[in-house]
Every structure is written in structure tokens, then in C-alpha cells.
C-alpha positions in Angstrom: -0.5 -5.2 -52.0 0.3 -8.6 -51.6 2.9 -8.5 -49.5 0.9 -5.5 -47.4 -1.4 -7.6 -46.4 1.5 -10.3 -43.8 1.7 -7.5 -42.7 -1.4 -5.3 -41.9 -2.7 -8.8 -40.4 0.9 -9.0 -38.1 0.3 -5.6 -37.2 -3.3 -6.0 -36.3 -2.6 -9.5 -33.7 -0.2 -7.1 -32.1 -2.4 -4.5 -31.1 -4.8 -7.5 -30.7 -3.0 -8.9 -28.1 -1.0 -5.9 -26.7 -4.5 -5.4 -25.2 -5.5 -5.8 -21.2 -8.2 -8.0 -21.8 -9.0 -9.4 -18.5 -11.9 -5.8 -18.8 -10.1 -5.0 -16.1 -10.3 -0.8 -15.9 -9.3 -0.3 -12.6 -7.5 3.4 -11.8 -9.2 3.2 -8.0 -6.5 3.5 -5.3 -7.0 0.9 -2.1 -8.4 2.6 0.6 -7.0 2.6 4.1 -8.5 3.6 6.7 -6.5 3.2 10.5 -8.3 2.5 13.6 -5.4 2.6 15.7 -3.5 5.1 16.0 -4.9 8.1 16.3 -3.3 11.4 14.3 -0.6 13.3 17.7 -1.7 9.7 19.7 1.1 9.7 23.1 2.2 6.7 24.4 4.5 5.8 27.4 8.9 5.6 25.7 8.8 1.0 26.0 5.4 0.1 25.3 3.6 -1.8 22.5 1.6 0.1 19.7 -1.4 -1.7 17.7 -1.4 -0.7 14.3 -5.1 -1.5 13.4 -7.5 -0.9 10.2 -8.5 -1.7 7.2 -7.8 -1.7 3.4 -10.7 -2.3 0.6 -10.0 -2.3 -2.7 -12.1 -3.7 -6.1 -10.0 -6.0 -6.7 -7.1 -7.4 -4.7 -4.5 -6.0 -2.7 -1.1 -6.8 -4.0 1.0 -5.7 -1.3 0.9 -3.3 2.1 4.1 -1.6 3.4 3.8 -0.8 6.9 6.8 1.7 7.6 7.9 3.8 10.5 10.3 6.2 11.2 11.7 8.1 13.9 10.9 12.1 12.3 13.4 14.0 14.6 16.8 11.8 13.4 14.8 10.5 9.8 15.8 6.6 10.7 13.6 3.7 9.4 12.9 1.7 13.6 10.4 -0.7 11.2 10.1 -1.6 7.6 6.7 -4.2 7.4 5.9 -6.3 4.4 2.8 -8.6 3.6 1.1 -9.7 0.4 -2.8 -10.1 0.7 -3.8 -11.2 -2.9 -7.7 -10.2 -1.9 -10.5 -7.7 -1.7 -10.3 -6.9 2.1 -7.2 -6.8 4.4 -7.3 -7.0 8.4 -4.1 -4.9 9.4 -2.9 -5.5 12.9 0.3 -4.9 13.4 2.4 -4.0 16.4 5.8 -2.4 17.3 7.7 -0.9 20.4 7.5 2.4 20.7 11.4 4.2 21.7 11.2 6.5 24.1 11.5 10.4 24.2 11.0 11.0 20.1 8.3 11.8 17.2 7.5 9.2 14.7 5.3 8.0 11.3 3.5 5.5 10.5 2.5 5.3 6.7 0.6 2.9 5.1 0.8 1.8 1.9 -1.2 -0.5 -0.6 -1.2 -1.1 -4.2 -3.8 -3.3 -6.1 -2.7 -5.6 -9.0 -3.1 -2.6 -11.4 -0.4 -0.7 -9.9 -2.6 1.3 -8.0 -1.5 2.9 -4.8 -3.5 4.7 -1.8 -1.6 5.8 1.4 -2.1 7.1 4.6 0.2 8.6 7.7 0.2 9.8 11.1 2.7 11.0 13.7 2.6 10.1 16.9 4.9 10.3 19.7 6.5 8.6 22.7 7.2 10.6 26.4 
């Protein structure tokens, strides 16, 4: 019994220390609301496009990624990364849209618990 007791205590200490002790059971992804651009919106070539909206999370938003790609040929045009560290983030970015194409804007937000929210809009230019 004496040889088992230290092993048992070590096992209990290991289990206790490996638990998440910050009180967080966050399993909810950040919520992303895009104000602009609107789904299917058409712009003139070489026009500046504003990407605006809000991202909220009950905890902290660790990362925000904005990927803008040409859906006609798959090329990545813009890749923006932000690290807000707050529960609310005002999205406010711009890019110049090339002429004659269809483009996908994808916004991805991750919180400190690795929950991931995504939203995508497609836009075009003439």
C-alpha cells in the first residue's frame, strides 16, 4: 500500500493540473456581421471597396482574418490579419477591386478557445 500511495497522489495531482482552471467552457464561435459590401454587390473596376461590420464574442477575439480572392482564377488578392484581444471588434478595411471579375471576401474570427466564426460574401466588378 505504501508504494501505491505516492503513485496515486501523483496521478491525482496530474489530473488536477491538466484541467482548465480558468472557469471558461467557451464553445461559442465569434459572431460576424458584415455591413458592407452586400452579397452580390457590383462595383466599378478600380473602385475602393469598404469592408465594414462587427465581430463579437463572449470572451476575447484572438484573431481576425480577411481573405479576398478572385473566384474566376482562384488567386488570392488580399490577406489581412488582425489580433484585437477584445470581446468586440469593429471591422473597417478597404481594398481596390480590379476590373471585370468575381471576388469572394471571407472573414474568419477565432476566439481564445479556438472557436471559429466565418462569413463569406461574393461581389463583382465591371
